[in-house]
N, C-alpha and C positions, 0 to 999 in steps of 0.2 A: 404576559401571563399565558396567552395562548401558546407561545413557543415553549414555555416551561411545561405546560400540560402535555403538549405534543411530545416533548423530549422524554418526560417521565413515562408516558404511555408506550413509546417506542422502546424504552429501556426495559420495562416490565414485560413487554411482549417478547423481547429478545431473550430475557432470562428464562421465561417459561417455555420457550420453544427450542432451547438448546438441548440436543439429545445427550443422554448419559451413556458414555462408552465404558465397556468392560476394560479392566486393567489386569495385566498379568503381574503376579507377585510370587516371590520365592520364600518358602519357609523351611528352615533347617531345624528339624524337630524330632524328638523321639515319638514313636507310635505308642500311644497310651492305651487305646482300646479300638477294636474293630467291631462296628455294629453291622452285622451281616443283613439283618432285617431291613434297616433303613438305608443301607449302602452308604455309610459314613464312617470316617476315621477320626478319632479324637486325638488332637495334637496340642502342643503348647509352645508358645514363643513369648518372650518378653513378659513373663509372669501372667500370661493370658492362656486359658484353656478353651478350645473351641473345636467344633466339628468342621471337616471338609467333606464335600460330597464326591462320591466315586462315580465316574461316568459309566455308561453301559459297557464300553469296550474293556474297562478295567475290572469290572465286577468279578469275572472268573479268577482274577489274580490277586484280589485284595487280601485274601487270607494267607497269601504267601509272604506278606510283609512281616518282619520280625517284631514282636511286641518288645518295647524298650529299645529297639534298634533305631539308630539315627538315620533319618531319611531327608533328602533334599526334595521337597515338593514344589513344583511350579503349578500355580493355580490361577484360575480366572475369577476375579472378584465380580460379583453380580449384584451389588447393592446390599443394603442392611437387612432386608427381609429374606435373603437366600444365603446359604453357606457357600463359601468359595468352591469352585468346581475344579477337580484335579485335571491337569493337562498332561504332566509327566511326573515321574519320580525316579530318583537314584538312591539306592540303599548305600549308605556310607559306612555303617557298622552293623554287624549282625549277619546271619546266614539267611539266604533266600534263594529260591529257584527263579525269582523274578527280581533280579538286581536292578534292572532298568526297564521302565515302562515308557515308551515313546509316544503314547497317545493312541496307539493302535495295537501294539503287541509287546510281549515281554521278551527280555533277553537275559540270559544268565550273567553275562558280563558285557 
């Protein structure tokens, strides 16, 4: 019985002390709406509509994204209580002066 209690205690201690790591994901989506005040972009994938957050480096360029244009966003997931954070984007359809954002700067092509 002592071994079982010790094993269970060790198991629960291990579960609660394991850190949660951010994960990169890619979303190929149309740009539905750009919320300049909240620095978020509304996108949709797999019948789900949600916001992704724009980092400080991309804020001057977010309005250059084409509404309804298809964009390949790479984001960092940060848990259920925070929206994913944009790392990069590539505009696949639509016109933009910021076709590619590499996390630091924009490029037209």
